[in-house]
CHARMM internal coordinates of N, CA and C (Angstrom, degrees):
IC EDIT
DIST 1 N 1 CA 1.4387
DIST 1 CA 1 C 1.5215
ANGL 1 N 1 CA 1 C 108.06
DIST 1 C 2 N 1.3025
ANGL 1 CA 1 C 2 N 115.52
DIHE 1 N 1 CA 1 C 2 N 145.22
DIST 2 N 2 CA 1.4581
ANGL 1 C 2 N 2 CA 119.70
DIHE 1 CA 1 C 2 N 2 CA 176.61
DIST 2 CA 2 C 1.5245
ANGL 2 N 2 CA 2 C 108.76
DIHE 1 C 2 N 2 CA 2 C -143.59
DIST 2 C 3 N 1.3158
ANGL 2 CA 2 C 3 N 113.50
DIHE 2 N 2 CA 2 C 3 N 161.91
DIST 3 N 3 CA 1.4640
ANGL 2 C 3 N 3 CA 121.35
DIHE 2 CA 2 C 3 N 3 CA 177.54
DIST 3 CA 3 C 1.5178
ANGL 3 N 3 CA 3 C 107.95
DIHE 2 C 3 N 3 CA 3 C -130.03
DIST 3 C 4 N 1.3036
ANGL 3 CA 3 C 4 N 116.61
DIHE 3 N 3 CA 3 C 4 N 143.52
DIST 4 N 4 CA 1.4552
ANGL 3 C 4 N 4 CA 121.86
DIHE 3 CA 3 C 4 N 4 CA 176.11
DIST 4 CA 4 C 1.5201
ANGL 4 N 4 CA 4 C 108.94
DIHE 3 C 4 N 4 CA 4 C -139.00
DIST 4 C 5 N 1.2951
ANGL 4 CA 4 C 5 N 115.69
DIHE 4 N 4 CA 4 C 5 N 161.73
DIST 5 N 5 CA 1.4570
ANGL 4 C 5 N 5 CA 121.52
DIHE 4 CA 4 C 5 N 5 CA 179.11
DIST 5 CA 5 C 1.5181
ANGL 5 N 5 CA 5 C 108.09
DIHE 4 C 5 N 5 CA 5 C -105.37
DIST 5 C 6 N 1.3120
ANGL 5 CA 5 C 6 N 116.92
DIHE 5 N 5 CA 5 C 6 N 127.44
DIST 6 N 6 CA 1.4587
ANGL 5 C 6 N 6 CA 121.41
DIHE 5 CA 5 C 6 N 6 CA 179.54
DIST 6 CA 6 C 1.5155
ANGL 6 N 6 CA 6 C 111.23
DIHE 5 C 6 N 6 CA 6 C -117.89
DIST 6 C 7 N 1.3063
ANGL 6 CA 6 C 7 N 114.91
DIHE 6 N 6 CA 6 C 7 N 164.73
DIST 7 N 7 CA 1.4624
ANGL 6 C 7 N 7 CA 121.68
DIHE 6 CA 6 C 7 N 7 CA 178.38
DIST 7 CA 7 C 1.5225
ANGL 7 N 7 CA 7 C 107.89
DIHE 6 C 7 N 7 CA 7 C -144.34
DIST 7 C 8 N 1.3289
ANGL 7 CA 7 C 8 N 117.67
DIHE 7 N 7 CA 7 C 8 N 158.90
DIST 8 N 8 CA 1.4605
ANGL 7 C 8 N 8 CA 119.96
DIHE 7 CA 7 C 8 N 8 CA 177.58
DIST 8 CA 8 C 1.5327
ANGL 8 N 8 CA 8 C 111.71
DIHE 7 C 8 N 8 CA 8 C -57.04
DIST 8 C 9 N 1.3210
ANGL 8 CA 8 C 9 N 115.73
DIHE 8 N 8 CA 8 C 9 N 149.25
DIST 9 N 9 CA 1.4644
ANGL 8 C 9 N 9 CA 121.91
DIHE 8 CA 8 C 9 N 9 CA -176.10
DIST 9 CA 9 C 1.5306
ANGL 9 N 9 CA 9 C 113.04
DIHE 8 C 9 N 9 CA 9 C -54.99
DIST 9 C 10 N 1.3056
ANGL 9 CA 9 C 10 N 118.55
DIHE 9 N 9 CA 9 C 10 N -35.45
DIST 10 N 10 CA 1.4672
ANGL 9 C 10 N 10 CA 121.67
DIHE 9 CA 9 C 10 N 10 CA -176.39
DIST 10 CA 10 C 1.5306
ANGL 10 N 10 CA 10 C 113.57
DIHE 9 C 10 N 10 CA 10 C -84.53
DIST 10 C 11 N 1.3308
ANGL 10 CA 10 C 11 N 118.08
DIHE 10 N 10 CA 10 C 11 N 8.17
DIST 11 N 11 CA 1.4606
ANGL 10 C 11 N 11 CA 120.50
DIHE 10 CA 10 C 11 N 11 CA -179.66
DIST 11 CA 11 C 1.5288
ANGL 11 N 11 CA 11 C 109.31
DIHE 10 C 11 N 11 CA 11 C -64.85
DIST 11 C 12 N 1.3264
ANGL 11 CA 11 C 12 N 118.07
DIHE 11 N 11 CA 11 C 12 N 131.20
DIST 12 N 12 CA 1.4659
ANGL 11 C 12 N 12 CA 120.71
DIHE 11 CA 11 C 12 N 12 CA -179.24
DIST 12 CA 12 C 1.5357
ANGL 12 N 12 CA 12 C 112.01
DIHE 11 C 12 N 12 CA 12 C -58.54
DIST 12 C 13 N 1.3186
ANGL 12 CA 12 C 13 N 115.50
DIHE 12 N 12 CA 12 C 13 N 143.98
DIST 13 N 13 CA 1.4655
ANGL 12 C 13 N 13 CA 122.16
DIHE 12 CA 12 C 13 N 13 CA -179.07
DIST 13 CA 13 C 1.5222
ANGL 13 N 13 CA 13 C 111.35
DIHE 12 C 13 N 13 CA 13 C -55.29
DIST 13 C 14 N 1.3163
ANGL 13 CA 13 C 14 N 117.29
DIHE 13 N 13 CA 13 C 14 N -41.02
DIST 14 N 14 CA 1.4652
ANGL 13 C 14 N 14 CA 120.80
DIHE 13 CA 13 C 14 N 14 CA 179.88
DIST 14 CA 14 C 1.5227
ANGL 14 N 14 CA 14 C 112.04
DIHE 13 C 14 N 14 CA 14 C -60.79
DIST 14 C 15 N 1.3255
ANGL 14 CA 14 C 15 N 116.07
DIHE 14 N 14 CA 14 C 15 N -37.61
DIST 15 N 15 CA 1.4597
ANGL 14 C 15 N 15 CA 120.20
DIHE 14 CA 14 C 15 N 15 CA 178.20
DIST 15 CA 15 C 1.5268
ANGL 15 N 15 CA 15 C 110.43
DIHE 14 C 15 N 15 CA 15 C -67.83
DIST 15 C 16 N 1.3189
ANGL 15 CA 15 C 16 N 116.13
DIHE 15 N 15 CA 15 C 16 N -43.20
DIST 16 N 16 CA 1.4731
ANGL 15 C 16 N 16 CA 120.73
DIHE 15 CA 15 C 16 N 16 CA 178.25
DIST 16 CA 16 C 1.5277
ANGL 16 N 16 CA 16 C 109.97
DIHE 15 C 16 N 16 CA 16 C -60.65
DIST 16 C 17 N 1.3208
ANGL 16 CA 16 C 17 N 116.42
DIHE 16 N 16 CA 16 C 17 N -45.03
DIST 17 N 17 CA 1.4707
ANGL 16 C 17 N 17 CA 120.65
DIHE 16 CA 16 C 17 N 17 CA -179.84
DIST 17 CA 17 C 1.5284
ANGL 17 N 17 CA 17 C 111.16
DIHE 16 C 17 N 17 CA 17 C -62.95
DIST 17 C 18 N 1.3128
ANGL 17 CA 17 C 18 N 117.11
DIHE 17 N 17 CA 17 C 18 N -41.58
DIST 18 N 18 CA 1.4661
ANGL 17 C 18 N 18 CA 120.45
DIHE 17 CA 17 C 18 N 18 CA 179.38
DIST 18 CA 18 C 1.5282
ANGL 18 N 18 CA 18 C 111.33
DIHE 17 C 18 N 18 CA 18 C -65.38
DIST 18 C 19 N 1.3221
ANGL 18 CA 18 C 19 N 116.93
DIHE 18 N 18 CA 18 C 19 N -43.42
DIST 19 N 19 CA 1.4688
ANGL 18 C 19 N 19 CA 120.56
DIHE 18 CA 18 C 19 N 19 CA 177.09
DIST 19 CA 19 C 1.5207
ANGL 19 N 19 CA 19 C 110.94
DIHE 18 C 19 N 19 CA 19 C -62.38
DIST 19 C 20 N 1.3290
ANGL 19 CA 19 C 20 N 116.27
DIHE 19 N 19 CA 19 C 20 N -44.39
DIST 20 N 20 CA 1.4584
ANGL 19 C 20 N 20 CA 120.53
DIHE 19 CA 19 C 20 N 20 CA -179.90
DIST 20 CA 20 C 1.5225
ANGL 20 N 20 CA 20 C 111.04
DIHE 19 C 20 N 20 CA 20 C -61.53
DIST 20 C 21 N 1.3228
ANGL 20 CA 20 C 21 N 116.24
DIHE 20 N 20 CA 20 C 21 N -43.00
DIST 21 N 21 CA 1.4632
ANGL 20 C 21 N 21 CA 120.50
DIHE 20 CA 20 C 21 N 21 CA 179.37
DIST 21 CA 21 C 1.5326
ANGL 21 N 21 CA 21 C 110.78
DIHE 20 C 21 N 21 CA 21 C -62.46
DIST 21 C 22 N 1.3286
ANGL 21 CA 21 C 22 N 116.74
DIHE 21 N 21 CA 21 C 22 N -42.75
DIST 22 N 22 CA 1.4673
ANGL 21 C 22 N 22 CA 120.81
DIHE 21 CA 21 C 22 N 22 CA -178.63
DIST 22 CA 22 C 1.5250
ANGL 22 N 22 CA 22 C 111.50
DIHE 21 C 22 N 22 CA 22 C -68.19
DIST 22 C 23 N 1.3240
ANGL 22 CA 22 C 23 N 116.85
DIHE 22 N 22 CA 22 C 23 N -43.81
DIST 23 N 23 CA 1.4644
ANGL 22 C 23 N 23 CA 120.17
DIHE 22 CA 22 C 23 N 23 CA 179.79
DIST 23 CA 23 C 1.5235
ANGL 23 N 23 CA 23 C 110.28
DIHE 22 C 23 N 23 CA 23 C -65.18
DIST 23 C 24 N 1.3282
ANGL 23 CA 23 C 24 N 117.30
DIHE 23 N 23 CA 23 C 24 N -45.09
DIST 24 N 24 CA 1.4651
ANGL 23 C 24 N 24 CA 120.31
DIHE 23 CA 23 C 24 N 24 CA 179.75
DIST 24 CA 24 C 1.5286
ANGL 24 N 24 CA 24 C 111.47
DIHE 23 C 24 N 24 CA 24 C -63.61
DIST 24 C 25 N 1.3194
ANGL 24 CA 24 C 25 N 117.16
DIHE 24 N 24 CA 24 C 25 N -37.11
DIST 25 N 25 CA 1.4713
ANGL 24 C 25 N 25 CA 120.15
DIHE 24 CA 24 C 25 N 25 CA 177.16
DIST 25 CA 25 C 1.5207
ANGL 25 N 25 CA 25 C 109.78
DIHE 24 C 25 N 25 CA 25 C -63.92
DIST 25 C 26 N 1.3182
ANGL 25 CA 25 C 26 N 117.06
DIHE 25 N 25 CA 25 C 26 N -40.83
DIST 26 N 26 CA 1.4694
ANGL 25 C 26 N 26 CA 120.62
DIHE 25 CA 25 C 26 N 26 CA 178.14
DIST 26 CA 26 C 1.5242
ANGL 26 N 26 CA 26 C 110.81
DIHE 25 C 26 N 26 CA 26 C -64.24
DIST 26 C 27 N 1.3288
ANGL 26 CA 26 C 27 N 116.59
DIHE 26 N 26 CA 26 C 27 N -45.01
DIST 27 N 27 CA 1.4684
ANGL 26 C 27 N 27 CA 120.35
DIHE 26 CA 26 C 27 N 27 CA -179.94
DIST 27 CA 27 C 1.5217
ANGL 27 N 27 CA 27 C 112.03
DIHE 26 C 27 N 27 CA 27 C -64.22
DIST 27 C 28 N 1.3256
ANGL 27 CA 27 C 28 N 117.36
DIHE 27 N 27 CA 27 C 28 N -25.26
DIST 28 N 28 CA 1.4665
ANGL 27 C 28 N 28 CA 121.50
DIHE 27 CA 27 C 28 N 28 CA 179.56
DIST 28 CA 28 C 1.5243
ANGL 28 N 28 CA 28 C 112.42
DIHE 27 C 28 N 28 CA 28 C -80.61
DIST 28 C 29 N 1.3309
ANGL 28 CA 28 C 29 N 117.39
DIHE 28 N 28 CA 28 C 29 N -14.85
DIST 29 N 29 CA 1.4649
ANGL 28 C 29 N 29 CA 120.78
DIHE 28 CA 28 C 29 N 29 CA 178.33
DIST 29 CA 29 C 1.5314
ANGL 29 N 29 CA 29 C 109.01
DIHE 28 C 29 N 29 CA 29 C -67.15
DIST 29 C 30 N 1.3288
ANGL 29 CA 29 C 30 N 117.90
DIHE 29 N 29 CA 29 C 30 N 126.77
DIST 30 N 30 CA 1.4702
ANGL 29 C 30 N 30 CA 119.92
DIHE 29 CA 29 C 30 N 30 CA -177.71
DIST 30 CA 30 C 1.5233
ANGL 30 N 30 CA 30 C 114.16
DIHE 29 C 30 N 30 CA 30 C -53.72
DIST 30 C 31 N 1.3178
ANGL 30 CA 30 C 31 N 118.43
DIHE 30 N 30 CA 30 C 31 N -40.58
DIST 31 N 31 CA 1.4683
ANGL 30 C 31 N 31 CA 120.60
DIHE 30 CA 30 C 31 N 31 CA -178.65
DIST 31 CA 31 C 1.5280
ANGL 31 N 31 CA 31 C 111.06
DIHE 30 C 31 N 31 CA 31 C -65.46
DIST 31 C 32 N 1.3185
ANGL 31 CA 31 C 32 N 116.68
DIHE 31 N 31 CA 31 C 32 N -40.53
DIST 32 N 32 CA 1.4666
ANGL 31 C 32 N 32 CA 120.66
DIHE 31 CA 31 C 32 N 32 CA 179.27
DIST 32 CA 32 C 1.5226
ANGL 32 N 32 CA 32 C 109.63
DIHE 31 C 32 N 32 CA 32 C -68.53
DIST 32 C 33 N 1.3297
ANGL 32 CA 32 C 33 N 116.77
DIHE 32 N 32 CA 32 C 33 N -48.12
DIST 33 N 33 CA 1.4656
ANGL 32 C 33 N 33 CA 120.36
DIHE 32 CA 32 C 33 N 33 CA 179.84
DIST 33 CA 33 C 1.5261
ANGL 33 N 33 CA 33 C 111.03
DIHE 32 C 33 N 33 CA 33 C -59.80
DIST 33 C 34 N 1.3251
ANGL 33 CA 33 C 34 N 117.08
DIHE 33 N 33 CA 33 C 34 N -42.50
DIST 34 N 34 CA 1.4663
ANGL 33 C 34 N 34 CA 120.61
DIHE 33 CA 33 C 34 N 34 CA 178.78
DIST 34 CA 34 C 1.5253
ANGL 34 N 34 CA 34 C 111.36
DIHE 33 C 34 N 34 CA 34 C -63.33
DIST 34 C 35 N 1.3187
ANGL 34 CA 34 C 35 N 117.14
DIHE 34 N 34 CA 34 C 35 N -39.88
DIST 35 N 35 CA 1.4694
ANGL 34 C 35 N 35 CA 120.82
DIHE 34 CA 34 C 35 N 35 CA 179.47
DIST 35 CA 35 C 1.5210
ANGL 35 N 35 CA 35 C 109.92
DIHE 34 C 35 N 35 CA 35 C -64.59
DIST 35 C 36 N 1.3244
ANGL 35 CA 35 C 36 N 116.85
DIHE 35 N 35 CA 35 C 36 N -43.24
DIST 36 N 36 CA 1.4657
ANGL 35 C 36 N 36 CA 121.14
DIHE 35 CA 35 C 36 N 36 CA 178.91
DIST 36 CA 36 C 1.5283
ANGL 36 N 36 CA 36 C 109.77
DIHE 35 C 36 N 36 CA 36 C -62.41
DIST 36 C 37 N 1.3254
ANGL 36 CA 36 C 37 N 116.19
DIHE 36 N 36 CA 36 C 37 N -44.98
DIST 37 N 37 CA 1.4712
ANGL 36 C 37 N 37 CA 119.75
DIHE 36 CA 36 C 37 N 37 CA 177.97
DIST 37 CA 37 C 1.5269
ANGL 37 N 37 CA 37 C 110.78
DIHE 36 C 37 N 37 CA 37 C -62.94
DIST 37 C 38 N 1.3243
ANGL 37 CA 37 C 38 N 117.17
DIHE 37 N 37 CA 37 C 38 N -37.04
DIST 38 N 38 CA 1.4457
ANGL 37 C 38 N 38 CA 121.44
DIHE 37 CA 37 C 38 N 38 CA 178.10
DIST 38 CA 38 C 1.5218
ANGL 38 N 38 CA 38 C 112.81
DIHE 37 C 38 N 38 CA 38 C -63.49
DIST 38 C 39 N 1.3084
ANGL 38 CA 38 C 39 N 116.32
DIHE 38 N 38 CA 38 C 39 N -23.38
DIST 39 N 39 CA 1.4613
ANGL 38 C 39 N 39 CA 121.69
DIHE 38 CA 38 C 39 N 39 CA 177.32
DIST 39 CA 39 C 1.5283
ANGL 39 N 39 CA 39 C 112.08
DIHE 38 C 39 N 39 CA 39 C -90.15
DIST 39 C 40 N 1.3445
ANGL 39 CA 39 C 40 N 115.15
DIHE 39 N 39 CA 39 C 40 N 3.31
DIST 40 N 40 CA 1.4616
ANGL 39 C 40 N 40 CA 119.65
DIHE 39 CA 39 C 40 N 40 CA 175.87
DIST 40 CA 40 C 1.5127
ANGL 40 N 40 CA 40 C 115.18
DIHE 39 C 40 N 40 CA 40 C 90.72
DIST 40 C 41 N 1.3207
ANGL 40 CA 40 C 41 N 117.66
DIHE 40 N 40 CA 40 C 41 N 17.97
DIST 41 N 41 CA 1.4612
ANGL 40 C 41 N 41 CA 121.45
DIHE 40 CA 40 C 41 N 41 CA 179.88
DIST 41 CA 41 C 1.5201
ANGL 41 N 41 CA 41 C 109.59
DIHE 40 C 41 N 41 CA 41 C -122.98
DIST 41 C 42 N 1.3005
ANGL 41 CA 41 C 42 N 116.17
DIHE 41 N 41 CA 41 C 42 N 171.44
DIST 42 N 42 CA 1.4596
ANGL 41 C 42 N 42 CA 121.88
DIHE 41 CA 41 C 42 N 42 CA 178.45
DIST 42 CA 42 C 1.5231
ANGL 42 N 42 CA 42 C 108.14
DIHE 41 C 42 N 42 CA 42 C -123.96
DIST 42 C 43 N 1.3443
ANGL 42 CA 42 C 43 N 118.09
DIHE 42 N 42 CA 42 C 43 N 123.43
DIST 43 N 43 CA 1.4669
ANGL 42 C 43 N 43 CA 119.01
DIHE 42 CA 42 C 43 N 43 CA 177.67
DIST 43 CA 43 C 1.5233
ANGL 43 N 43 CA 43 C 110.34
DIHE 42 C 43 N 43 CA 43 C -64.34
DIST 43 C 44 N 1.3045
ANGL 43 CA 43 C 44 N 116.16
DIHE 43 N 43 CA 43 C 44 N 135.52
DIST 44 N 44 CA 1.4687
ANGL 43 C 44 N 44 CA 121.97
DIHE 43 CA 43 C 44 N 44 CA -178.85
DIST 44 CA 44 C 1.5217
ANGL 44 N 44 CA 44 C 108.20
DIHE 43 C 44 N 44 CA 44 C -121.73
DIST 44 C 45 N 1.3065
ANGL 44 CA 44 C 45 N 115.99
DIHE 44 N 44 CA 44 C 45 N 105.19
DIST 45 N 45 CA 1.4590
ANGL 44 C 45 N 45 CA 121.49
DIHE 44 CA 44 C 45 N 45 CA 179.99
DIST 45 CA 45 C 1.5239
ANGL 45 N 45 CA 45 C 107.77
DIHE 44 C 45 N 45 CA 45 C -86.94
DIST 45 C 46 N 1.3402
ANGL 45 CA 45 C 46 N 115.80
DIHE 45 N 45 CA 45 C 46 N 120.08
DIST 46 N 46 CA 1.4595
ANGL 45 C 46 N 46 CA 119.48
DIHE 45 CA 45 C 46 N 46 CA -179.22
DIST 46 CA 46 C 1.5161
ANGL 46 N 46 CA 46 C 111.18
DIHE 45 C 46 N 46 CA 46 C -152.23
DIST 46 C 47 N 1.3141
ANGL 46 CA 46 C 47 N 114.57
DIHE 46 N 46 CA 46 C 47 N 165.75
DIST 47 N 47 CA 1.4620
ANGL 46 C 47 N 47 CA 121.40
DIHE 46 CA 46 C 47 N 47 CA 177.80
DIST 47 CA 47 C 1.5285
ANGL 47 N 47 CA 47 C 109.30
DIHE 46 C 47 N 47 CA 47 C -82.41
DIST 47 C 48 N 1.3355
ANGL 47 CA 47 C 48 N 116.91
DIHE 47 N 47 CA 47 C 48 N 165.91
DIST 48 N 48 CA 1.4653
ANGL 47 C 48 N 48 CA 118.78
DIHE 47 CA 47 C 48 N 48 CA 175.62
DIST 48 CA 48 C 1.5371
ANGL 48 N 48 CA 48 C 112.02
DIHE 47 C 48 N 48 CA 48 C -57.00
DIST 48 C 49 N 1.2973
ANGL 48 CA 48 C 49 N 116.89
DIHE 48 N 48 CA 48 C 49 N -39.11
DIST 49 N 49 CA 1.4762
ANGL 48 C 49 N 49 CA 120.52
DIHE 48 CA 48 C 49 N 49 CA 179.24
DIST 49 CA 49 C 1.5260
ANGL 49 N 49 CA 49 C 111.06
DIHE 48 C 49 N 49 CA 49 C -65.01
DIST 49 C 50 N 1.3242
ANGL 49 CA 49 C 50 N 116.08
DIHE 49 N 49 CA 49 C 50 N -40.94
DIST 50 N 50 CA 1.4661
ANGL 49 C 50 N 50 CA 119.81
DIHE 49 CA 49 C 50 N 50 CA 177.78
DIST 50 CA 50 C 1.5292
ANGL 50 N 50 CA 50 C 111.11
DIHE 49 C 50 N 50 CA 50 C -65.14
DIST 50 C 51 N 1.3368
ANGL 50 CA 50 C 51 N 116.65
DIHE 50 N 50 CA 50 C 51 N -39.50
DIST 51 N 51 CA 1.4654
ANGL 50 C 51 N 51 CA 119.60
DIHE 50 CA 50 C 51 N 51 CA 177.31
DIST 51 CA 51 C 1.5256
ANGL 51 N 51 CA 51 C 110.45
DIHE 50 C 51 N 51 CA 51 C -63.97
DIST 51 C 52 N 1.3307
ANGL 51 CA 51 C 52 N 117.29
DIHE 51 N 51 CA 51 C 52 N -43.36
DIST 52 N 52 CA 1.4683
ANGL 51 C 52 N 52 CA 120.28
DIHE 51 CA 51 C 52 N 52 CA 177.21
DIST 52 CA 52 C 1.5302
ANGL 52 N 52 CA 52 C 110.50
DIHE 51 C 52 N 52 CA 52 C -55.63
DIST 52 C 53 N 1.3391
ANGL 52 CA 52 C 53 N 116.80
DIHE 52 N 52 CA 52 C 53 N -48.65
DIST 53 N 53 CA 1.4654
ANGL 52 C 53 N 53 CA 121.13
DIHE 52 CA 52 C 53 N 53 CA -179.56
DIST 53 CA 53 C 1.5266
ANGL 53 N 53 CA 53 C 111.05
DIHE 52 C 53 N 53 CA 53 C -63.18
DIST 53 C 54 N 1.3256
ANGL 53 CA 53 C 54 N 116.62
DIHE 53 N 53 CA 53 C 54 N -38.76
DIST 54 N 54 CA 1.4644
ANGL 53 C 54 N 54 CA 121.12
DIHE 53 CA 53 C 54 N 54 CA 179.05
DIST 54 CA 54 C 1.5238
ANGL 54 N 54 CA 54 C 110.53
DIHE 53 C 54 N 54 CA 54 C -62.72
DIST 54 C 55 N 1.3278
ANGL 54 CA 54 C 55 N 117.30
DIHE 54 N 54 CA 54 C 55 N -45.51
DIST 55 N 55 CA 1.4644
ANGL 54 C 55 N 55 CA 121.92
DIHE 54 CA 54 C 55 N 55 CA -179.11
DIST 55 CA 55 C 1.5276
ANGL 55 N 55 CA 55 C 110.21
DIHE 54 C 55 N 55 CA 55 C -63.41
DIST 55 C 56 N 1.3208
ANGL 55 CA 55 C 56 N 117.08
DIHE 55 N 55 CA 55 C 56 N -44.31
DIST 56 N 56 CA 1.4703
ANGL 55 C 56 N 56 CA 120.89
DIHE 55 CA 55 C 56 N 56 CA 179.14
DIST 56 CA 56 C 1.5293
ANGL 56 N 56 CA 56 C 110.28
DIHE 55 C 56 N 56 CA 56 C -61.07
DIST 56 C 57 N 1.3281
ANGL 56 CA 56 C 57 N 117.45
DIHE 56 N 56 CA 56 C 57 N -47.98
DIST 57 N 57 CA 1.4676
ANGL 56 C 57 N 57 CA 121.35
DIHE 56 CA 56 C 57 N 57 CA -178.91
DIST 57 CA 57 C 1.5260
ANGL 57 N 57 CA 57 C 111.27
DIHE 56 C 57 N 57 CA 57 C -63.70
DIST 57 C 58 N 1.3319
ANGL 57 CA 57 C 58 N 117.54
DIHE 57 N 57 CA 57 C 58 N -42.49
DIST 58 N 58 CA 1.4598
ANGL 57 C 58 N 58 CA 120.57
DIHE 57 CA 57 C 58 N 58 CA -178.94
DIST 58 CA 58 C 1.5332
ANGL 58 N 58 CA 58 C 110.69
DIHE 57 C 58 N 58 CA 58 C -67.17
DIST 58 C 59 N 1.3207
ANGL 58 CA 58 C 59 N 117.08
DIHE 58 N 58 CA 58 C 59 N -39.03
DIST 59 N 59 CA 1.4660
ANGL 58 C 59 N 59 CA 121.04
DIHE 58 CA 58 C 59 N 59 CA 177.93
DIST 59 CA 59 C 1.5236
ANGL 59 N 59 CA 59 C 110.21
DIHE 58 C 59 N 59 CA 59 C -63.52
DIST 59 C 60 N 1.3277
ANGL 59 CA 59 C 60 N 117.11
DIHE 59 N 59 CA 59 C 60 N -43.74
DIST 60 N 60 CA 1.4618
ANGL 59 C 60 N 60 CA 120.97
DIHE 59 CA 59 C 60 N 60 CA 178.65
DIST 60 CA 60 C 1.5286
ANGL 60 N 60 CA 60 C 110.91
DIHE 59 C 60 N 60 CA 60 C -64.01
DIST 60 C 61 N 1.3174
ANGL 60 CA 60 C 61 N 116.56
DIHE 60 N 60 CA 60 C 61 N -41.92
DIST 61 N 61 CA 1.4645
ANGL 60 C 61 N 61 CA 121.02
DIHE 60 CA 60 C 61 N 61 CA -179.54
DIST 61 CA 61 C 1.5274
ANGL 61 N 61 CA 61 C 110.34
DIHE 60 C 61 N 61 CA 61 C -61.00
DIST 61 C 62 N 1.3290
ANGL 61 CA 61 C 62 N 116.83
DIHE 61 N 61 CA 61 C 62 N -47.85
DIST 62 N 62 CA 1.4576
ANGL 61 C 62 N 62 CA 119.52
DIHE 61 CA 61 C 62 N 62 CA -178.18
DIST 62 CA 62 C 1.5156
ANGL 62 N 62 CA 62 C 111.97
DIHE 61 C 62 N 62 CA 62 C -73.41
DIST 62 C 63 N 1.3150
ANGL 62 CA 62 C 63 N 118.86
DIHE 62 N 62 CA 62 C 63 N -30.77
DIST 63 N 63 CA 1.4660
ANGL 62 C 63 N 63 CA 121.03
DIHE 62 CA 62 C 63 N 63 CA 174.95
DIST 63 CA 63 C 1.5206
ANGL 63 N 63 CA 63 C 109.54
DIHE 62 C 63 N 63 CA 63 C -62.76
DIST 63 C 64 N 1.3223
ANGL 63 CA 63 C 64 N 117.09
DIHE 63 N 63 CA 63 C 64 N -41.53
DIST 64 N 64 CA 1.4693
ANGL 63 C 64 N 64 CA 121.20
DIHE 63 CA 63 C 64 N 64 CA 177.51
DIST 64 CA 64 C 1.5176
ANGL 64 N 64 CA 64 C 110.83
DIHE 63 C 64 N 64 CA 64 C -64.34
DIST 64 C 65 N 1.3171
ANGL 64 CA 64 C 65 N 117.16
DIHE 64 N 64 CA 64 C 65 N -42.43
DIST 65 N 65 CA 1.4651
ANGL 64 C 65 N 65 CA 120.97
DIHE 64 CA 64 C 65 N 65 CA -179.81
DIST 65 CA 65 C 1.5280
ANGL 65 N 65 CA 65 C 110.85
DIHE 64 C 65 N 65 CA 65 C -63.41
DIST 65 C 66 N 1.3306
ANGL 65 CA 65 C 66 N 116.83
DIHE 65 N 65 CA 65 C 66 N -42.85
DIST 66 N 66 CA 1.4656
ANGL 65 C 66 N 66 CA 120.72
DIHE 65 CA 65 C 66 N 66 CA 179.78
DIST 66 CA 66 C 1.5290
ANGL 66 N 66 CA 66 C 109.95
DIHE 65 C 66 N 66 CA 66 C -65.83
DIST 66 C 67 N 1.3147
ANGL 66 CA 66 C 67 N 116.84
DIHE 66 N 66 CA 66 C 67 N -44.07
DIST 67 N 67 CA 1.4674
ANGL 66 C 67 N 67 CA 120.52
DIHE 66 CA 66 C 67 N 67 CA 178.90
DIST 67 CA 67 C 1.5224
ANGL 67 N 67 CA 67 C 110.30
DIHE 66 C 67 N 67 CA 67 C -60.98
DIST 67 C 68 N 1.3211
ANGL 67 CA 67 C 68 N 117.10
DIHE 67 N 67 CA 67 C 68 N -45.93
DIST 68 N 68 CA 1.4588
ANGL 67 C 68 N 68 CA 121.87
DIHE 67 CA 67 C 68 N 68 CA 179.76
DIST 68 CA 68 C 1.5291
ANGL 68 N 68 CA 68 C 111.39
DIHE 67 C 68 N 68 CA 68 C -61.17
DIST 68 C 69 N 1.3328
ANGL 68 CA 68 C 69 N 116.68
DIHE 68 N 68 CA 68 C 69 N -36.83
DIST 69 N 69 CA 1.4640
ANGL 68 C 69 N 69 CA 120.92
DIHE 68 CA 68 C 69 N 69 CA -177.14
DIST 69 CA 69 C 1.5223
ANGL 69 N 69 CA 69 C 112.45
DIHE 68 C 69 N 69 CA 69 C -71.17
DIST 69 C 70 N 1.3307
ANGL 69 CA 69 C 70 N 116.03
DIHE 69 N 69 CA 69 C 70 N -22.61
DIST 70 N 70 CA 1.4680
ANGL 69 C 70 N 70 CA 119.88
DIHE 69 CA 69 C 70 N 70 CA -177.05
DIST 70 CA 70 C 1.5208
ANGL 70 N 70 CA 70 C 113.26
DIHE 69 C 70 N 70 CA 70 C 80.93
DIST 70 C 71 N 1.3343
ANGL 70 CA 70 C 71 N 117.40
DIHE 70 N 70 CA 70 C 71 N 7.98
DIST 71 N 71 CA 1.4610
ANGL 70 C 71 N 71 CA 120.96
DIHE 70 CA 70 C 71 N 71 CA -179.15
DIST 71 CA 71 C 1.5350
ANGL 71 N 71 CA 71 C 109.76
DIHE 70 C 71 N 71 CA 71 C -61.04
DIST 71 C 72 N 1.3043
ANGL 71 CA 71 C 72 N 114.87
DIHE 71 N 71 CA 71 C 72 N 143.11
DIST 72 N 72 CA 1.4693
ANGL 71 C 72 N 72 CA 121.32
DIHE 71 CA 71 C 72 N 72 CA 179.53
DIST 72 CA 72 C 1.5200
ANGL 72 N 72 CA 72 C 109.03
DIHE 71 C 72 N 72 CA 72 C -127.94
DIST 72 C 73 N 1.3258
ANGL 72 CA 72 C 73 N 115.91
DIHE 72 N 72 CA 72 C 73 N 150.27
DIST 73 N 73 CA 1.4577
ANGL 72 C 73 N 73 CA 121.76
DIHE 72 CA 72 C 73 N 73 CA 175.67
DIST 73 CA 73 C 1.5170
ANGL 73 N 73 CA 73 C 108.20
DIHE 72 C 73 N 73 CA 73 C -79.18
DIST 73 C 74 N 1.3172
ANGL 73 CA 73 C 74 N 116.87
DIHE 73 N 73 CA 73 C 74 N 130.75
DIST 74 N 74 CA 1.4766
ANGL 73 C 74 N 74 CA 120.55
DIHE 73 CA 73 C 74 N 74 CA 178.70
DIST 74 CA 74 C 1.5044
ANGL 74 N 74 CA 74 C 110.55
DIHE 73 C 74 N 74 CA 74 C -87.28
END
COOR INIT
IC SEED 1 N 1 CA 1 C
IC BUILD
């Protein structure tokens, strides 16, 4: 399981960069990182572009798994 922060498509680049910088700084704080790890997750510090690529890859991976499984929507 993972969590990411999103914003509307028309959000200015400067705003996205500022949010990314603030979130990554928080995730780098030892107390925050330790709390996240204590909840069974791993903090992943990345850029907006890296998050986009991660979401695309994860969606493709799970789409392949679902297709392979033969699962159908009821």
